[in-house]
C-alpha positions in Angstrom: -16.2 -20.2 -24.8 -13.8 -19.7 -28.0 -13.6 -16.0 -27.0 -12.9 -16.9 -23.4 -9.7 -19.4 -24.6 -8.4 -16.6 -26.9 -8.7 -13.9 -24.2 -6.8 -16.3 -21.7 -4.2 -17.1 -24.3 -3.6 -13.3 -24.9 -3.5 -13.0 -21.1 -0.9 -15.5 -20.9 1.1 -14.0 -23.7 1.1 -10.1 -22.2 2.1 -11.8 -18.9 5.0 -13.7 -20.4 6.2 -10.6 -22.1 6.0 -8.4 -19.2 8.0 -11.2 -17.0 10.6 -11.2 -19.5 14.1 -10.4 -17.6 16.0 -7.4 -18.0 19.5 -7.8 -16.9 20.6 -6.2 -13.6 22.4 -2.7 -13.9 26.4 -3.5 -14.5 28.7 -2.0 -12.1 32.4 -0.8 -13.0 34.9 -1.2 -10.7 38.9 -0.1 -10.7 41.6 0.0 -8.0 44.2 2.9 -8.0 47.4 3.1 -5.9 47.3 5.9 -3.4 49.0 7.0 -0.4 46.8 9.8 1.5 49.8 10.4 3.9 51.5 12.5 0.9 48.4 14.9 0.8 47.5 13.5 -2.5 44.1 12.0 -3.0 41.9 10.6 -6.0 39.0 12.7 -6.9 36.3 11.4 -9.4 34.4 13.7 -11.7 31.9 13.0 -14.5 30.9 15.4 -17.3 27.3 14.1 -17.0 25.6 12.6 -13.8 25.1 9.2 -15.5 27.0 7.0 -12.8 26.9 6.9 -8.8 30.4 6.9 -8.0 31.4 5.6 -4.7 35.0 5.0 -3.2 36.8 3.0 -0.7 40.4 3.2 0.6 42.2 0.2 2.0 45.9 0.4 3.7 48.4 -2.0 2.6 49.6 -4.5 5.2 52.4 -3.1 7.0 54.3 -3.8 10.4 52.7 -2.2 13.3 53.8 1.0 14.0 55.0 2.0 10.5 53.8 5.3 9.2 53.5 6.8 5.5 52.0 3.6 4.3 50.1 3.8 0.9 47.2 1.7 -0.1 44.7 1.3 -2.7 41.5 3.5 -3.6 38.9 1.5 -5.5 35.9 3.0 -7.2 32.7 1.3 -8.1 30.3 3.2 -10.7 26.8 2.2 -10.7 24.8 3.7 -14.2 21.8 5.5 -13.5 20.6 6.2 -16.9 21.5 5.6 -20.6 24.4 8.1 -22.0 27.9 8.5 -23.0 30.0 10.3 -20.2 33.7 10.6 -19.3 34.9 10.0 -15.9 38.2 11.8 -15.0 40.0 10.9 -11.9 42.8 13.4 -10.9 45.4 12.5 -8.0 46.1 15.8 -6.5 46.5 18.0 -3.6 43.4 20.2 -3.6 44.5 22.6 -1.3 47.4 23.5 -3.3 45.4 24.8 -6.2 45.0 21.3 -7.8 48.5 20.4 -8.0 48.4 17.0 -10.1 50.5 14.0 -10.2 48.2 12.0 -12.5 45.0 12.1 -14.2 43.0 9.3 -15.8 40.1 9.6 -18.2 37.6 6.9 -19.2 34.8 7.2 -21.5 31.7 4.7 -21.1 28.7 4.2 -22.9 25.7 2.9 -20.8 22.8 1.2 -22.9 19.1 1.5 -21.9 19.2 -1.6 -19.8 22.4 0.2 -17.9 24.9 -2.2 -19.3 28.2 -0.4 -19.6 30.9 -0.6 -22.3 34.2 1.1 -21.9 35.1 3.2 -25.3 38.5 4.4 -24.0 40.6 5.0 -21.1 43.8 6.9 -20.9 46.4 8.5 -18.4 47.7 12.0 -18.8 50.1 11.8 -15.9 51.8 14.8 -15.0 55.3 13.3 -14.2 55.2 10.2 -16.3 52.1 8.7 -18.1 50.9 5.5 -16.7 48.4 3.1 -18.5 44.7 3.7 -17.3 43.8 0.5 -15.3 41.4 -1.7 -17.0 38.3 -1.4 -15.1 36.0 -4.8 -14.2 32.8 -4.6 -15.6 30.2 -6.8 -14.0 
């Protein structure tokens, strides 16, 4: 009987340890001004495939019939595995040999629980460097 109780207690402790919650992977989101009517667009590249990168463009509100309206490109990065990587966003006209108007570089560290920490973020703006937007990590 004593052995049975010890085995039951051990089973409960093992199940409790296994049920310990690991945090959900964090995502990184940031928005960049854009105007595709100029031919420029943001392209994201990473040095290692540690993130799944998705982007969505939303045009700014404007009167009906108005053309040449800019908007915002929103990027969402979802970590896939641990490591350190640079994510480079380039605002360029790809068909013109990559003529760049701006480039933003972020360095992120992803831990074993897929929690994200921004190590660095800066702009290498061609015309005039602008501060890199601070991403929202949640």
